[in-house]
ChimeraX commands (.cxc) that place a marker at each C-alpha (Angstrom):
marker #1 position 22.56,-9.60,12.32 radius 0.5
marker #1 position 22.84,-5.90,11.97 radius 0.5
marker #1 position 20.08,-4.32,13.89 radius 0.5
marker #1 position 16.97,-2.30,11.48 radius 0.5
marker #1 position 13.48,-2.11,10.73 radius 0.5
marker #1 position 11.69,-5.63,10.05 radius 0.5
marker #1 position 9.94,-5.01,6.80 radius 0.5
marker #1 position 6.81,-8.08,5.78 radius 0.5
marker #1 position 8.03,-8.17,1.87 radius 0.5
marker #1 position 6.95,-11.45,0.04 radius 0.5
marker #1 position 5.14,-12.83,2.56 radius 0.5
marker #1 position 8.23,-12.92,4.85 radius 0.5
marker #1 position 9.66,-10.48,7.15 radius 0.5
marker #1 position 13.16,-9.23,6.97 radius 0.5
marker #1 position 15.42,-7.00,8.62 radius 0.5
marker #1 position 16.37,-4.39,6.90 radius 0.5
marker #1 position 19.37,-2.79,8.01 radius 0.5
marker #1 position 20.83,1.39,7.34 radius 0.5
marker #1 position 23.10,1.82,4.59 radius 0.5
marker #1 position 27.04,2.15,5.34 radius 0.5
marker #1 position 28.16,5.31,5.24 radius 0.5
marker #1 position 30.46,4.12,2.00 radius 0.5
marker #1 position 26.88,2.46,0.46 radius 0.5
marker #1 position 25.46,5.76,1.52 radius 0.5
marker #1 position 28.06,7.77,-0.43 radius 0.5
marker #1 position 28.47,5.69,-3.67 radius 0.5
marker #1 position 24.77,5.35,-3.78 radius 0.5
marker #1 position 23.60,9.19,-3.20 radius 0.5
marker #1 position 23.59,9.86,-7.21 radius 0.5
marker #1 position 21.55,7.50,-7.76 radius 0.5
marker #1 position 19.27,8.38,-4.74 radius 0.5
marker #1 position 18.74,12.24,-6.17 radius 0.5
marker #1 position 17.93,9.78,-9.69 radius 0.5
marker #1 position 14.44,9.21,-7.83 radius 0.5
marker #1 position 11.84,11.50,-9.03 radius 0.5
marker #1 position 8.66,9.65,-8.33 radius 0.5
marker #1 position 7.60,6.02,-7.27 radius 0.5
marker #1 position 4.93,5.36,-8.36 radius 0.5
marker #1 position 2.84,3.59,-11.50 radius 0.5
marker #1 position 4.92,6.39,-13.77 radius 0.5
marker #1 position 8.25,5.42,-12.68 radius 0.5
marker #1 position 10.60,4.90,-15.52 radius 0.5
marker #1 position 12.77,1.61,-15.77 radius 0.5
marker #1 position 15.91,3.63,-14.98 radius 0.5
marker #1 position 14.08,4.87,-11.56 radius 0.5
marker #1 position 12.93,1.31,-10.99 radius 0.5
marker #1 position 16.60,-0.46,-11.38 radius 0.5
marker #1 position 17.92,2.71,-8.63 radius 0.5
marker #1 position 15.12,1.76,-6.05 radius 0.5
marker #1 position 15.83,-2.12,-6.32 radius 0.5
marker #1 position 19.74,-1.23,-6.29 radius 0.5
marker #1 position 18.98,0.95,-3.16 radius 0.5
marker #1 position 16.83,-1.75,-1.33 radius 0.5
marker #1 position 18.98,-5.07,-2.38 radius 0.5
marker #1 position 22.08,-2.85,-0.65 radius 0.5
marker #1 position 20.51,-2.28,2.40 radius 0.5
marker #1 position 19.31,-6.17,2.13 radius 0.5
marker #1 position 22.34,-7.85,1.69 radius 0.5
marker #1 position 24.17,-6.63,4.95 radius 0.5
marker #1 position 21.90,-9.33,6.60 radius 0.5
marker #1 position 21.63,-11.61,3.76 radius 0.5
marker #1 position 24.85,-11.48,1.38 radius 0.5
marker #1 position 22.55,-13.97,-1.11 radius 0.5
marker #1 position 20.03,-11.42,-1.59 radius 0.5
marker #1 position 19.70,-10.13,-5.35 radius 0.5
marker #1 position 18.56,-7.53,-7.68 radius 0.5
marker #1 position 16.26,-9.61,-9.13 radius 0.5
marker #1 position 14.85,-11.10,-6.08 radius 0.5
marker #1 position 14.35,-7.93,-4.48 radius 0.5
marker #1 position 12.75,-7.13,-7.88 radius 0.5
marker #1 position 10.03,-9.73,-7.01 radius 0.5
marker #1 position 10.06,-8.93,-3.18 radius 0.5
marker #1 position 8.44,-4.70,-4.02 radius 0.5
marker #1 position 5.78,-3.76,-5.84 radius 0.5
marker #1 position 3.70,-0.33,-5.80 radius 0.5
marker #1 position 2.19,-1.04,-2.67 radius 0.5
marker #1 position 5.42,-1.47,-0.92 radius 0.5
marker #1 position 8.08,0.48,-2.67 radius 0.5
marker #1 position 7.96,3.50,-1.56 radius 0.5
marker #1 position 7.73,2.84,2.30 radius 0.5
marker #1 position 10.88,0.05,2.32 radius 0.5
marker #1 position 13.10,3.07,0.58 radius 0.5
marker #1 position 11.43,5.64,3.06 radius 0.5
marker #1 position 13.01,2.69,5.68 radius 0.5
marker #1 position 15.98,2.37,3.91 radius 0.5
marker #1 position 16.99,5.67,3.67 radius 0.5
marker #1 position 15.45,7.26,6.71 radius 0.5
marker #1 position 17.48,4.14,8.78 radius 0.5
marker #1 position 20.36,5.62,7.46 radius 0.5
marker #1 position 20.35,8.88,8.07 radius 0.5
marker #1 position 18.34,10.90,5.88 radius 0.5
marker #1 position 15.44,12.63,7.65 radius 0.5
marker #1 position 11.78,12.94,5.94 radius 0.5
marker #1 position 11.14,16.44,5.13 radius 0.5
marker #1 position 7.77,16.92,3.88 radius 0.5
marker #1 position 4.72,15.68,2.12 radius 0.5
marker #1 position 6.90,15.28,-0.72 radius 0.5
marker #1 position 10.17,13.71,-2.10 radius 0.5
marker #1 position 12.00,16.98,-3.10 radius 0.5
marker #1 position 15.21,19.19,-2.87 radius 0.5
marker #1 position 17.82,18.94,-0.02 radius 0.5
marker #1 position 17.39,21.82,2.63 radius 0.5
marker #1 position 20.02,24.33,2.97 radius 0.5
marker #1 position 23.17,23.49,4.68 radius 0.5
marker #1 position 23.26,24.74,8.29 radius 0.5
marker #1 position 25.94,25.71,10.64 radius 0.5
marker #1 position 26.62,21.71,10.64 radius 0.5
marker #1 position 27.07,20.55,7.38 radius 0.5
marker #1 position 25.82,17.11,6.68 radius 0.5
marker #1 position 23.36,17.56,9.62 radius 0.5
marker #1 position 19.67,17.52,8.74 radius 0.5
marker #1 position 19.83,15.85,5.28 radius 0.5
marker #1 position 16.69,15.56,4.55 radius 0.5
marker #1 position 15.01,13.57,2.01 radius 0.5
marker #1 position 11.03,14.56,1.31 radius 0.5
marker #1 position 8.49,12.20,3.01 radius 0.5
marker #1 position 5.02,10.79,1.74 radius 0.5
marker #1 position 2.12,12.29,3.29 radius 0.5
marker #1 position 0.92,10.26,6.31 radius 0.5
marker #1 position 3.73,7.63,5.96 radius 0.5
marker #1 position 4.09,5.87,8.93 radius 0.5
marker #1 position 8.04,5.43,8.89 radius 0.5
marker #1 position 8.15,9.28,10.23 radius 0.5
marker #1 position 7.88,7.65,13.27 radius 0.5
marker #1 position 10.96,6.34,15.32 radius 0.5
marker #1 position 11.74,2.81,14.97 radius 0.5
marker #1 position 14.09,0.32,16.81 radius 0.5
marker #1 position 15.53,-2.92,15.66 radius 0.5
marker #1 position 12.70,-5.31,16.02 radius 0.5
marker #1 position 10.30,-3.12,14.97 radius 0.5
marker #1 position 8.02,-4.12,12.43 radius 0.5
marker #1 position 6.74,-2.66,9.15 radius 0.5
marker #1 position 3.87,-3.97,7.89 radius 0.5
marker #1 position 2.02,-1.15,6.25 radius 0.5
marker #1 position 1.55,-0.92,2.46 radius 0.5
marker #1 position 2.74,3.37,1.04 radius 0.5
marker #1 position 0.85,5.46,0.14 radius 0.5
marker #1 position 0.27,7.33,-2.95 radius 0.5
marker #1 position 3.73,7.71,-5.07 radius 0.5
marker #1 position 5.61,10.87,-4.28 radius 0.5
marker #1 position 8.49,13.03,-6.06 radius 0.5
marker #1 position 12.24,13.44,-6.00 radius 0.5
marker #1 position 14.34,11.89,-2.88 radius 0.5
marker #1 position 17.32,13.79,-2.77 radius 0.5
marker #1 position 19.61,14.18,0.71 radius 0.5
marker link #1:1,2 radius 0.2
marker link #1:2,3 radius 0.2
marker link #1:3,4 radius 0.2
marker link #1:4,5 radius 0.2
marker link #1:5,6 radius 0.2
marker link #1:6,7 radius 0.2
marker link #1:7,8 radius 0.2
marker link #1:8,9 radius 0.2
marker link #1:9,10 radius 0.2
marker link #1:10,11 radius 0.2
marker link #1:11,12 radius 0.2
marker link #1:12,13 radius 0.2
marker link #1:13,14 radius 0.2
marker link #1:14,15 radius 0.2
marker link #1:15,16 radius 0.2
marker link #1:16,17 radius 0.2
marker link #1:17,18 radius 0.2
marker link #1:18,19 radius 0.2
marker link #1:19,20 radius 0.2
marker link #1:20,21 radius 0.2
marker link #1:21,22 radius 0.2
marker link #1:22,23 radius 0.2
marker link #1:23,24 radius 0.2
marker link #1:24,25 radius 0.2
marker link #1:25,26 radius 0.2
marker link #1:26,27 radius 0.2
marker link #1:27,28 radius 0.2
marker link #1:28,29 radius 0.2
marker link #1:29,30 radius 0.2
marker link #1:30,31 radius 0.2
marker link #1:31,32 radius 0.2
marker link #1:32,33 radius 0.2
marker link #1:33,34 radius 0.2
marker link #1:34,35 radius 0.2
marker link #1:35,36 radius 0.2
marker link #1:36,37 radius 0.2
marker link #1:37,38 radius 0.2
marker link #1:38,39 radius 0.2
marker link #1:39,40 radius 0.2
marker link #1:40,41 radius 0.2
marker link #1:41,42 radius 0.2
marker link #1:42,43 radius 0.2
marker link #1:43,44 radius 0.2
marker link #1:44,45 radius 0.2
marker link #1:45,46 radius 0.2
marker link #1:46,47 radius 0.2
marker link #1:47,48 radius 0.2
marker link #1:48,49 radius 0.2
marker link #1:49,50 radius 0.2
marker link #1:50,51 radius 0.2
marker link #1:51,52 radius 0.2
marker link #1:52,53 radius 0.2
marker link #1:53,54 radius 0.2
marker link #1:54,55 radius 0.2
marker link #1:55,56 radius 0.2
marker link #1:56,57 radius 0.2
marker link #1:57,58 radius 0.2
marker link #1:58,59 radius 0.2
marker link #1:59,60 radius 0.2
marker link #1:60,61 radius 0.2
marker link #1:61,62 radius 0.2
marker link #1:62,63 radius 0.2
marker link #1:63,64 radius 0.2
marker link #1:64,65 radius 0.2
marker link #1:65,66 radius 0.2
marker link #1:66,67 radius 0.2
marker link #1:67,68 radius 0.2
marker link #1:68,69 radius 0.2
marker link #1:69,70 radius 0.2
marker link #1:70,71 radius 0.2
marker link #1:71,72 radius 0.2
marker link #1:72,73 radius 0.2
marker link #1:73,74 radius 0.2
marker link #1:74,75 radius 0.2
marker link #1:75,76 radius 0.2
marker link #1:76,77 radius 0.2
marker link #1:77,78 radius 0.2
marker link #1:78,79 radius 0.2
marker link #1:79,80 radius 0.2
marker link #1:80,81 radius 0.2
marker link #1:81,82 radius 0.2
marker link #1:82,83 radius 0.2
marker link #1:83,84 radius 0.2
marker link #1:84,85 radius 0.2
marker link #1:85,86 radius 0.2
marker link #1:86,87 radius 0.2
marker link #1:87,88 radius 0.2
marker link #1:88,89 radius 0.2
marker link #1:89,90 radius 0.2
marker link #1:90,91 radius 0.2
marker link #1:91,92 radius 0.2
marker link #1:92,93 radius 0.2
marker link #1:93,94 radius 0.2
marker link #1:94,95 radius 0.2
marker link #1:95,96 radius 0.2
marker link #1:96,97 radius 0.2
marker link #1:97,98 radius 0.2
marker link #1:98,99 radius 0.2
marker link #1:99,100 radius 0.2
marker link #1:100,101 radius 0.2
marker link #1:101,102 radius 0.2
marker link #1:102,103 radius 0.2
marker link #1:103,104 radius 0.2
marker link #1:104,105 radius 0.2
marker link #1:105,106 radius 0.2
marker link #1:106,107 radius 0.2
marker link #1:107,108 radius 0.2
marker link #1:108,109 radius 0.2
marker link #1:109,110 radius 0.2
marker link #1:110,111 radius 0.2
marker link #1:111,112 radius 0.2
marker link #1:112,113 radius 0.2
marker link #1:113,114 radius 0.2
marker link #1:114,115 radius 0.2
marker link #1:115,116 radius 0.2
marker link #1:116,117 radius 0.2
marker link #1:117,118 radius 0.2
marker link #1:118,119 radius 0.2
marker link #1:119,120 radius 0.2
marker link #1:120,121 radius 0.2
marker link #1:121,122 radius 0.2
marker link #1:122,123 radius 0.2
marker link #1:123,124 radius 0.2
marker link #1:124,125 radius 0.2
marker link #1:125,126 radius 0.2
marker link #1:126,127 radius 0.2
marker link #1:127,128 radius 0.2
marker link #1:128,129 radius 0.2
marker link #1:129,130 radius 0.2
marker link #1:130,131 radius 0.2
marker link #1:131,132 radius 0.2
marker link #1:132,133 radius 0.2
marker link #1:133,134 radius 0.2
marker link #1:134,135 radius 0.2
marker link #1:135,136 radius 0.2
marker link #1:136,137 radius 0.2
marker link #1:137,138 radius 0.2
marker link #1:138,139 radius 0.2
marker link #1:139,140 radius 0.2
marker link #1:140,141 radius 0.2
marker link #1:141,142 radius 0.2
marker link #1:142,143 radius 0.2
marker link #1:143,144 radius 0.2
marker link #1:144,145 radius 0.2
view
């Protein structure tokens, strides 16, 4: 198994690894499409969320499908699971809402950000074997690099 963060979804623990650089590069345009995670998400945004989580899960669970992930995610855990995938992949939580990326500094690529959620427990440093079981906080706006 590839190291990651253990998350309880659908009554089971899942070891969610980070995305590879190739997966992150391919998915980044879709990550930018996310404007909110909550009850007001549209069908396209749900599809993007499911694709991102399924892609990460497939590294440890090759039989994981988008349909399976749709049945594991709900409004109570979707935001937290997405944040685990994206922060584990090297993106940083920026502030209390999903928003614009920080301007590039002297070290391009360093300090890439996604916005976080208020008092989101994913902001803590986590290592392989950690277990994350919190429900997600209220919805937020856009995730961008």
